[in-house]
C-alpha positions in Angstrom: 118.3 -44.3 170.7 116.1 -41.3 172.0 116.2 -38.0 170.2 118.2 -35.3 171.9 116.1 -32.5 173.3 116.0 -29.2 171.4 116.5 -26.1 173.7 116.3 -22.5 173.2 119.9 -20.9 173.3 120.5 -18.4 176.1 120.5 -14.7 174.8 124.0 -14.2 175.8 125.2 -17.1 173.8 123.3 -16.0 170.8 124.7 -12.6 170.7 128.1 -13.9 171.6 128.0 -16.3 168.4 126.6 -13.3 166.3 129.5 -11.0 167.6 131.9 -13.6 166.6 130.7 -13.6 162.9 130.9 -9.8 162.6 133.9 -9.3 164.9 136.6 -11.8 163.7 139.8 -10.0 164.8 140.9 -6.7 166.0 141.5 -5.5 162.6 137.9 -6.3 161.6 136.6 -4.4 164.6 138.8 -1.5 163.9 137.5 -1.4 160.3 133.8 -1.1 161.6 135.1 1.8 163.9 136.8 3.8 161.2 133.8 3.4 159.1 131.6 5.0 161.9 134.1 7.8 162.1 134.0 8.6 158.4 130.2 8.6 158.6 130.3 11.1 161.3 132.2 13.5 158.8 135.5 13.3 160.8 138.5 15.2 159.6 141.1 13.5 161.7 141.3 10.0 163.0 143.7 8.9 165.9 144.1 5.1 166.8 145.8 3.6 169.5 146.6 -0.1 169.9 148.1 -2.3 172.5 149.0 -5.9 172.2 147.8 -6.1 168.7 144.4 -4.4 169.7 143.5 -7.4 172.1 144.5 -5.5 175.3 143.6 -2.0 174.0 142.1 -0.6 170.7 141.1 3.0 170.9 139.9 5.4 168.1 139.3 9.0 168.6 137.5 11.2 166.0 136.3 14.9 165.6 133.1 14.1 163.9 129.6 15.0 164.7 129.2 12.9 167.9 126.5 11.2 169.6 123.8 12.6 171.2 123.3 12.2 174.9 119.8 10.7 174.8 121.1 8.2 172.0 123.8 6.7 174.4 121.3 4.4 176.0 120.6 2.5 173.0 123.9 3.1 170.8 125.2 -0.6 171.7 121.9 -2.4 171.3 121.8 -4.7 168.2 119.9 -3.2 165.0 120.0 0.5 166.2 121.3 2.8 163.5 120.8 6.2 162.3 121.5 5.2 158.7 118.7 3.0 157.7 114.9 3.1 158.5 113.4 0.3 156.3 114.8 -2.7 154.2 114.4 -0.9 150.9 116.8 1.9 152.0 119.6 -0.6 151.2 119.0 0.1 147.5 120.4 3.6 148.0 122.7 3.2 151.0 125.5 5.8 151.0 127.0 5.2 154.4 129.5 2.6 155.5 127.2 1.3 158.4 123.6 0.4 158.2 122.8 -2.7 160.4 123.5 -1.2 163.6 125.5 -4.5 164.8 129.0 -3.4 165.0 129.1 -1.6 168.4 126.8 -4.2 169.8 128.9 -7.0 168.8 132.1 -5.4 170.1 130.3 -5.0 173.5 129.6 -8.6 173.7 133.2 -9.7 173.3 135.2 -6.8 175.1 134.8 -4.0 177.5 133.6 -1.1 175.8 133.4 2.6 176.7 132.4 5.7 174.8 133.1 9.3 175.3 131.3 11.8 173.1 130.4 15.5 172.6 128.4 17.1 170.0 128.7 20.6 168.7 125.6 21.8 170.7 126.3 20.2 173.9 128.4 22.1 176.7 130.3 19.1 178.0 131.2 15.6 176.8 129.6 12.4 178.3 131.1 9.0 179.1 129.4 5.8 179.1 130.3 2.1 179.8 128.8 -0.8 178.1 128.4 -4.6 178.7 126.6 -7.0 176.5 125.0 -4.3 174.5 123.6 -2.6 177.7 124.4 0.7 179.4 126.0 -0.2 182.7 125.2 3.1 184.4 124.0 6.5 183.2 126.3 8.7 181.2 128.6 10.7 183.2 129.5 14.4 182.2 133.4 15.0 181.7 135.7 17.3 179.9 136.2 16.6 176.2 136.4 18.0 172.6 133.8 17.5 169.9 133.8 14.2 168.6 133.7 10.6 169.7 136.5 8.5 171.4 135.7 4.6 171.5 137.9 2.4 173.8 137.7 -1.4 173.6 139.7 -3.3 176.1 140.3 -7.0 176.6 138.8 -8.0 173.2 137.6 -11.6 173.2 138.2 -12.1 176.9 135.3 -14.1 177.0 135.7 -16.1 174.0 139.0 -17.9 174.7 138.6 -20.1 171.6 139.0 -17.1 169.5 142.0 -15.9 171.4 143.9 -19.2 170.7 143.4 -19.1 167.0 144.5 -15.3 166.5 148.0 -14.5 165.3 150.7 -13.0 167.5 150.2 -9.5 168.4 152.7 -8.3 166.0 150.9 -9.9 163.2 147.5 -8.6 164.4 149.1 -5.0 164.5 150.3 -5.6 160.8 146.5 -6.2 159.9 145.5 -3.3 161.6 148.1 -1.2 160.0 147.0 -2.8 156.6 143.5 -1.5 157.2 144.3 2.1 158.4 146.7 2.4 155.4 144.0 1.7 152.7 141.4 3.8 154.4 144.2 6.6 154.7 144.7 6.4 150.9 141.2 6.4 150.0 140.2 9.2 152.3 142.9 11.6 151.4 140.9 14.4 152.9 140.9 12.8 156.3 144.1 12.9 158.5 145.0 9.5 160.2 147.3 8.6 162.7 148.1 5.1 164.0 150.4 4.1 166.8 151.4 1.5 169.3 150.6 2.7 173.0 153.5 4.6 174.3 155.2 4.5 170.8 155.8 6.7 167.9 153.3 6.9 165.0 153.4 4.0 162.8 151.1 5.5 160.3 150.5 9.2 159.7 148.9 11.1 157.0 147.8 14.6 156.9 144.2 16.2 156.4 143.5 17.6 153.0 146.2 15.6 151.4 146.1 13.9 147.9 145.9 10.0 147.1 149.2 10.0 145.6 150.8 11.7 148.5 149.3 9.4 150.9 150.5 6.4 148.8 154.0 7.8 149.1 153.9 8.3 152.7 152.3 4.9 153.5 153.8 2.7 151.0 156.9 4.6 149.9 158.3 6.6 147.0 159.3 3.5 145.1 155.7 3.0 144.5 154.5 6.4 144.2 157.1 7.5 141.6 155.8 4.7 139.2 152.1 5.4 139.6 149.8 6.6 136.7 146.2 7.5 136.9 143.3 5.3 135.5 139.6 6.6 134.9 136.8 5.0 133.2 133.2 5.5 132.9 130.3 3.2 131.5 126.9 4.3 131.2 125.6 0.9 130.1 127.0 -1.0 133.1 126.4 2.2 135.3 129.7 2.5 137.0 132.8 4.7 137.2 136.3 4.0 138.1 139.1 6.1 139.2 142.5 4.9 140.6 146.1 4.7 140.5 148.2 1.8 139.4 151.9 1.1 139.0 153.6 1.2 135.5 155.7 -1.6 134.2 159.0 -0.3 135.9 157.6 -1.6 139.3 156.8 -5.1 140.5 157.1 -7.2 143.7 156.7 -10.7 144.6 153.6 -9.8 146.6 151.2 -7.4 145.2 149.4 -4.6 147.1 145.7 -4.3 146.1 143.3 -1.7 147.5 139.8 -1.9 146.3 137.0 0.2 147.3 133.3 0.0 145.9 131.2 3.1 146.7 133.8 4.1 149.2 133.8 0.6 151.0 137.0 -1.3 151.5 136.2 -4.9 149.9 137.6 -7.8 148.2 136.9 -9.1 144.8 138.9 -12.4 143.6 137.4 -12.0 140.1 138.6 -8.4 139.8 142.0 -9.2 141.5 142.5 -12.0 139.1 141.5 -10.1 135.8 144.0 -7.1 136.9 147.0 -9.7 137.8 146.3 -11.5 134.5 146.8 -8.0 132.6 150.0 -7.4 134.4 151.1 -11.1 134.1 151.4 -10.4 130.2 153.9 -7.6 130.7 155.6 -8.6 134.1 155.5 -12.3 134.1 153.4 -14.5 136.3 155.5 -14.2 139.6 155.4 -10.4 139.9 152.7 -8.3 141.1 151.8 -4.6 140.9 150.5 -2.0 143.3 146.8 -1.3 142.5 144.3 1.3 144.1 141.0 1.1 142.3 137.8 3.0 143.3 134.5 2.0 141.8 131.3 4.0 142.0 128.3 1.6 141.1 124.6 2.7 141.0 123.5 1.7 144.4 120.4 0.1 143.1 122.7 -2.5 141.5 124.6 -3.1 144.5 123.9 -5.7 147.4 126.0 -4.7 150.4 124.2 -7.0 152.8 125.7 -10.1 151.6 128.5 -10.8 154.4 128.4 -10.1 158.2 131.6 -8.2 158.0 130.5 -6.4 154.9 133.9 -7.2 153.0 132.1 -8.9 150.2 129.6 -7.2 148.0 127.4 -8.3 144.9 126.6 -6.3 142.0 125.0 -6.5 138.6 126.8 -6.8 135.3 129.9 -8.1 137.5 131.5 -9.9 134.4 130.8 -6.8 132.1 132.4 -4.5 134.6 135.6 -6.4 135.3 135.9 -7.1 131.5 135.7 -3.2 130.8 138.2 -2.6 133.6 140.6 -5.2 132.2 140.5 -4.0 128.6 140.9 -0.4 129.9 144.1 -1.4 132.0 145.6 -3.4 129.2 145.2 -0.3 126.8 146.7 1.9 129.6 149.7 -0.3 130.1 150.6 -0.7 126.5 150.4 3.1 126.2 152.7 3.4 129.3 155.1 0.8 128.1 157.6 3.3 126.3 159.7 4.0 129.4 159.8 0.4 130.6 163.1 -0.9 132.2 164.0 -4.5 131.2 166.2 -6.9 133.0 167.3 -10.1 131.9 167.5 -13.3 133.8 170.9 -15.2 132.8 171.3 -18.9 133.5 174.8 -20.3 133.4 175.2 -23.2 131.2 174.9 -26.6 132.5 173.1 -25.4 135.6 171.9 -28.2 137.9 168.3 -29.1 138.1 167.2 -31.1 141.3 165.3 -34.5 140.5 162.4 -33.3 142.4 161.8 -30.2 140.1 162.3 -32.5 137.2 159.6 -34.8 138.2 157.2 -31.7 139.2 157.7 -30.4 135.6 156.8 -33.6 134.2 153.6 -33.9 136.3 152.3 -30.6 134.9 153.2 -31.4 131.3 150.3 -30.7 128.8 150.4 -32.4 125.5 150.1 -30.2 122.5 146.8 -31.7 121.2 145.3 -30.5 124.6 146.6 -27.0 124.6 144.3 -24.2 124.5 145.3 -20.6 123.1 143.8 -18.1 125.3 145.6 -14.8 124.3 143.8 -13.4 121.1 146.8 -11.3 120.3 148.8 -14.5 119.4 148.9 -16.5 116.3 145.8 -14.6 114.6 144.9 -15.6 111.2 146.2 -12.3 109.5 149.8 -13.5 110.6 149.7 -16.1 107.7 148.3 -13.7 105.0 148.2 -10.0 105.2 149.5 -9.0 108.4 149.7 -5.4 107.5 146.3 -5.0 106.6 144.7 -5.2 110.1 147.5 -4.3 112.3 145.9 -0.7 113.0 142.5 0.9 112.9 141.9 2.9 109.8 142.8 6.5 111.0 139.9 8.1 109.4 136.6 6.7 110.8 134.4 9.1 109.3 131.7 7.2 107.6 130.6 9.0 104.3 127.6 8.2 102.2 128.8 7.0 98.7 128.0 9.7 95.9 126.5 7.1 93.8 123.8 6.4 96.6 122.8 9.6 97.8 122.9 13.0 96.4 123.7 14.4 99.9 127.4 13.0 99.4 128.9 15.2 101.9 126.9 13.9 104.9 128.7 12.0 107.3 128.1 10.5 110.8 129.6 12.6 113.5 130.7 11.5 116.9 128.2 10.4 119.4 126.6 12.9 121.5 125.0 12.5 124.8 121.5 11.3 124.6 120.1 10.2 128.0 122.2 11.2 131.0 120.7 8.9 133.5 119.4 5.4 132.8 115.8 4.9 132.8 114.4 1.5 133.6 111.2 1.0 131.2 107.9 -0.1 132.5 106.5 -0.8 129.3 105.0 -4.5 129.1 105.7 -4.9 125.5 109.4 -4.4 125.9 109.7 -6.4 129.1 107.9 -9.4 127.3 110.4 -9.0 124.2 113.2 -9.2 126.9 111.7 -12.0 128.7 111.4 -14.0 125.3 115.2 -13.5 124.7 116.0 -14.7 128.2 113.6 -17.7 128.2 115.3 -18.9 124.9 118.8 -18.6 126.3 121.1 -21.5 125.7 123.6 -22.2 128.5 125.8 -24.4 126.3 126.2 -21.4 123.6 126.4 -18.6 126.3 129.5 -20.4 127.7 131.1 -20.9 124.2 130.5 -17.1 123.6 132.0 -16.1 127.1 135.2 -17.9 126.5 135.7 -17.7 122.7 139.2 -16.6 121.4 139.0 -14.6 118.2 141.2 -16.1 115.4 140.5 -14.0 112.4 138.3 -12.6 109.6 137.9 -15.0 106.6 135.5 -13.1 104.5 132.9 -10.3 104.6 130.5 -12.0 106.6 132.4 -14.9 108.2 135.2 -15.2 110.8 136.8 -17.9 112.9 136.9 -18.3 116.5 138.4 -20.8 119.0 136.6 -22.2 122.0 138.7 -24.7 124.0 140.6 -27.2 121.3 137.8 -26.5 118.9 137.7 -24.1 116.0 134.4 -22.6 114.9 133.2 -20.8 111.7 130.7 -17.9 112.5 128.5 -16.0 110.3 129.3 -12.7 111.9 126.7 -10.6 110.2 123.8 -13.1 111.1 124.7 -13.4 114.6 125.2 -9.7 115.1 121.7 -9.2 114.1 120.6 -10.9 117.2 123.3 -8.8 119.1 121.9 -5.5 117.9 118.3 -6.6 118.5 119.1 -7.3 122.2 120.9 -4.0 122.6 117.8 -2.2 121.2 115.4 -3.8 123.8 117.7 -3.7 126.7 118.9 -0.2 126.0 115.4 0.9 125.3 115.0 4.9 125.4 118.5 5.2 126.9 120.7 5.8 123.5 123.3 8.3 122.7 123.0 9.7 119.2 125.1 9.9 116.0 124.3 13.2 114.4 124.4 13.5 110.5 125.8 16.5 109.1 124.4 17.8 106.9 120.9 16.3 107.6 119.7 14.0 105.0 116.3 14.2 103.0 114.1 11.2 103.7 112.2 11.6 100.4 115.4 11.5 98.3 116.7 8.5 100.1 113.3 6.8 99.5 113.4 7.8 95.9 117.1 6.0 95.8 115.6 3.0 97.6 112.7 2.5 95.3 114.9 2.5 92.3 117.1 -0.4 93.5 116.1 -3.9 92.7 115.9 -4.9 96.2 112.6 -2.7 96.6 110.8 -4.8 94.0 109.0 -1.7 92.7 107.3 -2.0 89.3 105.1 0.5 87.2 102.1 -1.1 88.7 103.0 0.2 92.1 102.5 3.9 91.0 105.0 6.9 90.4 108.0 6.7 92.3 107.6 10.4 93.4 104.3 9.7 95.0 105.6 6.5 96.6 108.6 8.4 98.1 106.4 11.3 99.3 104.2 8.7 101.1 107.3 7.2 102.8 108.2 10.5 103.8 104.9 11.2 105.3 104.7 8.1 107.2 108.2 8.4 108.9 107.5 12.2 109.9 104.0 11.0 111.4 106.0 8.4 113.5 109.0 10.5 114.1 108.0 11.2 117.9 108.0 7.3 118.8 111.3 6.9 117.1 112.8 10.1 118.5 111.8 9.3 122.2 112.4 5.6 122.1 115.2 4.8 119.7 117.0 8.5 119.3 116.2 8.3 115.5 115.2 11.9 114.7 113.4 13.1 111.7 112.2 16.6 111.7 109.1 18.1 110.4 110.6 19.0 107.1 111.5 15.5 106.5 115.2 15.6 107.0 117.0 12.8 109.0 119.3 14.3 111.7 120.3 11.6 114.0 120.9 7.8 114.4 121.2 5.8 117.7 124.5 4.4 119.1 123.9 0.8 119.7 127.5 -0.1 120.5 130.4 2.1 121.2 132.9 2.4 118.2 130.3 0.9 116.0 128.6 2.9 113.2 126.1 1.5 110.6 127.0 1.4 106.9 125.1 4.4 105.1 124.9 2.3 102.0 122.0 0.5 103.5 120.3 3.6 104.9 117.8 4.1 101.9 116.5 0.6 102.1 116.5 0.8 105.9 114.1 3.8 105.9 111.9 2.4 103.3 111.5 -0.7 105.4 110.8 1.4 108.3 107.9 2.8 106.4 106.6 -0.4 104.8 107.5 -3.4 107.2 107.1 -2.0 110.6 103.5 -2.6 112.2 102.9 0.9 113.8 99.4 0.1 114.8 100.3 -2.4 117.8 102.7 -1.4 120.3 104.5 -4.7 120.8 104.5 -5.7 117.1 105.8 -2.0 116.3 108.7 -2.3 118.8 109.4 -6.0 117.5 109.5 -5.0 113.9 111.2 -1.8 114.2 114.0 -3.5 116.4 114.4 -6.4 113.7 114.7 -3.9 110.8 117.1 -1.7 112.8 119.3 -4.7 113.8 119.4 -5.9 110.2 120.6 -2.3 109.1 123.4 -2.1 111.9 124.6 -5.7 111.3 125.1 -5.2 107.6 128.6 -5.3 106.5 129.4 -3.5 103.2 131.3 -4.4 100.1 133.4 -1.1 100.3 136.9 -2.6 99.9 138.3 0.8 101.0 137.0 0.1 104.4 138.1 -3.5 104.6 140.8 -2.6 107.2 138.3 -0.6 109.4 135.6 -3.2 109.2 138.1 -6.0 110.4 139.3 -4.0 113.1 135.5 -3.4 114.2 134.8 -7.0 113.8 137.8 -8.3 116.0 137.6 -5.3 118.6 134.0 -4.3 119.0 131.6 -6.9 117.6 133.3 -10.2 119.0 134.0 -8.7 122.6 130.3 -7.5 122.4 129.3 -11.1 121.7 131.2 -12.2 124.7 129.9 -9.5 127.0 126.2 -8.8 125.9 124.8 -11.4 123.6 122.2 -13.8 125.1 122.5 -16.6 122.6 119.4 -19.1 121.8 119.5 -22.6 120.3 119.1 -20.8 117.0 122.8 -20.0 117.2 123.8 -23.3 115.7 122.5 -22.0 112.5 125.2 -19.4 112.4 128.1 -21.4 114.0 129.7 -24.4 112.4 132.4 -26.5 114.1 135.2 -26.9 111.7 137.6 -29.1 113.6 139.5 -29.6 116.8 142.8 -30.2 118.1 142.7 -33.8 119.2 141.3 -34.8 115.8 143.8 -33.0 113.8 146.5 -34.6 115.8 144.9 -38.1 114.9 145.1 -37.3 111.3 148.6 -36.2 111.4 149.6 -39.4 113.3 148.3 -41.5 110.3 150.5 -39.5 107.8 
């Protein structure tokens, strides 16, 4: 059989195919037009629809308008005022940027634009076909702003018309888009109506988000809303929004998600949010959620999908996990006024044979059941349940009087260190990061990502579950790797913990030298001279420690601050004297990479230490469960060396076999 000839497609066919990818239905076309109006700084947007947007889709705004000289190319592909070079995508702050929306619409519909800028005396109207201006723009009367009229959408793509829904269904999708943008852009007034009918959606300019939710979605939702706010400097994102409390639920949830003010979808985030609510409402009930995320544009890829409804961003898992935990905390604190309803089943209620068979096909045997909720059946339930039910009220960490003369020195709350995240260009630090990533074990990474905490069994060890397996983990040793990685990945970006009052380095060095761990003997010289030398070294190297690691020792030899490596975690001051001694004696201060490597190792050992202080046992257990192990899941890049710290104790299938023999 002879090969088929390869031919170049006609430009009209190419453009029509491209338009079909970008403009999939009337609601999708309207989304692009609304975003253009918002980019034009409009304060009111009026939308008129006929036959679900297929016969007529018109949007009128009072924005900046389009210059007359730009009307000739405004509907050509890849013409835009928002992007000049590819690199601008890393800082894009507008909705549109590719210059394809109007071009695509003009290839599958009859398109006209009427526009007036502030400086022009009259408006101009232009008609387009296949991206080209049919005739020169004609002057006409009109107010400032732009009116775009789309008629006979997909008139030349009959296959698309056949697969679209009914006009009423298409109007419902249009209404959904307008409603969501109206809620998010409360300062802008929106009006949506069918041709010749009253407004279906109407919001006022300079309103509020809650008022617009009430107007659009009803008072039943608005009265049950509470606000959520979250900011994470490490993952470089901010979140704000409104979600319903536990008094509201529906069979079909309503989810509004905006990332950098762009209406998008995220299955992962939606699943995470619904999983939190399912713990309170049950799996068949859904909430109303409005979430707005602001992510560093450099970490966001908006050029993923032709319709721009999908975006990719760095640290997606970490950001979603932070939101999930924050939402869980807020829901539990808003649970005091919840109304409960009980479903009562009549005795002897009939169950169909079909439902019985369905249940049997879904049966999971006990030896294959996996516990996924760390709040259920924790180890402490079977021992001292009261010991770790709540976090210790006093989290101030005091230096024991037997350890240091400055017994009143405490670690105060963290203060802001670096306000904006800085990406290091030091090759030494980049090499350290590369070594960590190169040694990553995908097997252990999966275990950490999906672990479920079971309980603390000793000062250094804890149990966690992965699938049907139970593991014993040396928390202290594994957290050394965690803190080491936090030091190199948050390099020069640390917040600080202030010591009040500041501690004298020389006195701390004297305490360290007197301990058996230092190995000091009379042959090493007088303690006072050695302590003074430690002080001199650390004062001399203090600019490096202060700039890169937020560890501040002033010219008088007083330790003022320590870095925050992990939120809600503070190091044990019992190890502070030995830590400072080892900084002076074990860190290679002469070579840059060796200096950073050895400093991070010593600091990680200091921060991972779990003290023997029995008075702080409750607090330590809380930190291990709620801070350290979530950080393992979120941040740690494990290597094969992890098998030295983790031991598989047993698994459910094996245990069931043992029980069956008994």
